[in-house]
VOLOGU-951576 format. One record per residue: x, y, z of N, C-alpha, C in turn. Coordinates in steps of 0.02 Angstrom, whole numbers, plus 50000, padded with zeros to 5 digits. Example, Ala and Ser with C-alpha at 12.3 -4.5 7.8 and 13.67 -1.06 7.14 Angstrom:
506604971650390506154977550390506604983550390
506424988850354506844994750357506455000250394
***
This chain:
498245072449153498225065949180497565065249216
497245062449207496355063749249496645060749325
496515064449372496565060349441496065061049468
495725057749497494925056249524495165059249597
494515062149610494415066349685494775060049737
495095061449771495365056649831495115058749884
494815053749931494725056849983495225056250042
495515063250051496195062150082496295058850158
495725058850181495695053750251495685045750255
495885044450193495995036150181496795037650164
497335042550144497745041050146497915043550213
497595047650248497915049050319497985044350360
497415039150352497235032950405497685029050370
498095028250311498625025950296499205026050314
499255033250337499735037550371499965034450450
499185034850485499145033650556499405026550532
499405021150488499885014150503500265013550486
500455019450469501175019150456501605021950518
501215024650542501665029550610501455021050669
501155019650676500975011850710501525007550705
501825005550627502075002350623502745002950638
503055011250641503685013650671503745012850746
503075014250776503245013750847503465007150873
503204999550825503294994350795504274993750801
504384998150775505014996250775505044994950685
504874994050630504524992850575504724999050529
504814997050481504925001950411503935003950421
503965011450422503495015250416503075015250349
502905010450337502245007850279501695008050307
500955009250266500525008050301499815008550255
499325004450239498955005450222498415003850220
497615005550188496905004050192496545003550134
496264997950148495734993350091494984999050101
494764999850040494215004750067493345000450017
493104999150037492444996549985491955001250023
491635004949961490665007749957491075016150004
491805016750002492015022950052491875021850096
492075016750141492135015250221492745009150225
493415011350268494025007450245493685000850315
493814994950266493644987950290494074985150317
494704989550301495454983850326495964990950317
496354990250373497004994050381497544989550438
498144990350384498574987650427499414992150419
499974991250451500604994450426501174986250416
501474989550415501874982550405502234976350479
502364974050473502314969050535502934963150519
503434963250483503994958150464504394957550506
504494962150543504864959550612504434957650659
503834960450677503364957250728503154951250729
503174947950666502954942750644503314936950616
504134941750613504664935350574504244933150505
504214936950450503864935650399503734940850363
504244938050289504414943950256503934946450228
503174941150188502834942750185502224947550224
502354951350275502034952150301502134958950311
502114961850218502044967750221501214972350237
501304977950234500474982150253499924981150197
500084981750117499794977850108499484971850100
499994968750095499684960750100499294958150162
499524961050213499084959350275498344964950260
498494972050256497784975650230497184969450188
497624965550114497104962050091496914958150117
497334952250172496814946450173496514949350232
496594953850253496284957550323495334957450270
495464963050230494724962350170494704958950165
495114952950126494514945550095494154942650159
494624944050214494034941850275493394944950280
493374951950283492954953750297492354955550240
492564953550184491984953350138491854945750128
492364939650140492044934950125492234931150075
492894935050028493034933549968493724935249944
494164933149899494844932949896494924937949831
494344938849799494134943549735493884952249778
494204956749784494264962549808494124967849744
493724966649713493414969149630493294975149657
492804977549705492674984849714492804987249770
493284984649778493884988749835494264994249789
494674998849831495295004149826495805004949889
496305003849864496785002149904497385009249923
497455011249960497795017850000498465015350020
499045016649997499725014750025500175019950005
500685021150088501015023850090501505027150033
501855019950021502435018649962502225013749906
502455016749850502395014049795502395004449802
502175000949778502134994249797502854990549767
503144986149819503544981149789503394975649742
503614972449697503374967349684502894960549687
503074961449763502694954049792501854959349825
501834965049833501244967649843500944970149792
501304972749720501034971649675500554967149625
500974960249663500494957749620500164953049672
500124955249732499464953049782498844957049746
499104963149750498364967949722498004965049666
498414964249616498194962649543497974955649565
498104950849592497934943249618497054944949644
497134950049699496424954949722496074956749687
496254957149634495754962349588495424968049612
496024971349640495704978449681495674983949608
495214986249610495064991249557495494998749552
495695001849610496155005549609496685007949654
497185008449644497775010049676497955015649712
498005018749764498295024749772499025023849804
499335026549786500055027049830500395034049835
500615036049894500945041649915501555041149876
502095041349909502845041449870503275034849829
503265038049783503835033949735504245029649784
504495022749762504855021549769505295016949682
506025022149696506435019049653506825014249659
507185011549711507405006049721506915000149725
506424998949778506124995149794505314993249745
505004999749706504464998749686504454996049619
503854993549601503554988549532503004992049516
502814996949513502265000449491502475007049440
502835010349438503145015449401503725015049416
504045010949452504785010749460504955002549437
505495001449414505954991849429505344988749370
505204984049400504904980249340504294981449309
503954986549343503284989249309502724983649317
502474981449353502054975049360501444976049312
501344979449333500654979849292500654983349200
501414982949175501424983249097501644977449079
501814972949118501924966349085501284961049065
501414958349009500894955148976500604951249002
500904945649067500814941049106500304944649129
500304950449159499704956349208499134951549193
498644947049237498234947549219497704952549242
497684956549284497224959749326497574968149323
497724973949300497914979549308497264986549329
497434987949407497164992949464497284999249400
496725003949428496815009949398497415011449428
497985015749433498455017949473498505024449486
498375029149532498545035249536499195037049586
499715040049576500305040849639500355048849629
500585048349702501025055449736500265057349789
499895053749817499415058949865499665058549919
499875065649956500275065250022500915063250002
501115063849957501915062449936502405062949973
502285070649994502945073250049502585069650128
502205067950147502175067050191502475058550232
502145056550135502265050250150503045047050148
503455051550117504125052450096504615052950161
504215057750189504465059350241504615053850314
504255051450320504155047450401504485042350369
504635039950312505065035650301505905038150294
505885043450265506625046550270506775049750330
506515050150391506465051450463506555044350500
506295040950485506475032550493506995030250489
507355032250434507995027750407508525033850426
508425039450435508785043550458509055041250544
508515042150571508775040750655509235030850659
508765029150598509175023550617509995022250599
510065026450546510605028450536511265032350626
510735036450634511235039450697511445035250736
***
């Protein structure tokens, strides 16, 4: 499988956003949007803070990136996220026309890229980003495991 050269600094920045989300009491998922080698938007989950079930890291970062570049189309942008996107976020990534999606940990229960509905494999999906999984996978998975272990104890 072809794996492009990844700037691990971008996934590190997504992990920073996940840690900030965790500090806010949110599920620790972080995301950055990159254009021309520069992070133009970054955020973490804010569903509790905003009382908004759509305030996932990816959706918030995509919204910010659209504002930054002045377009709903993010065709020359790449998205780095710590967890495999859910169906809602996979759709948002498609509608935004994100060029490449890099994600850390897979999500067998809620993921929609390589698990579950496999959104980009659907014949009704209009845009399919190039997808690269498993970047900093252990770090991305560990922050989630630690978060849920702490909540259960």
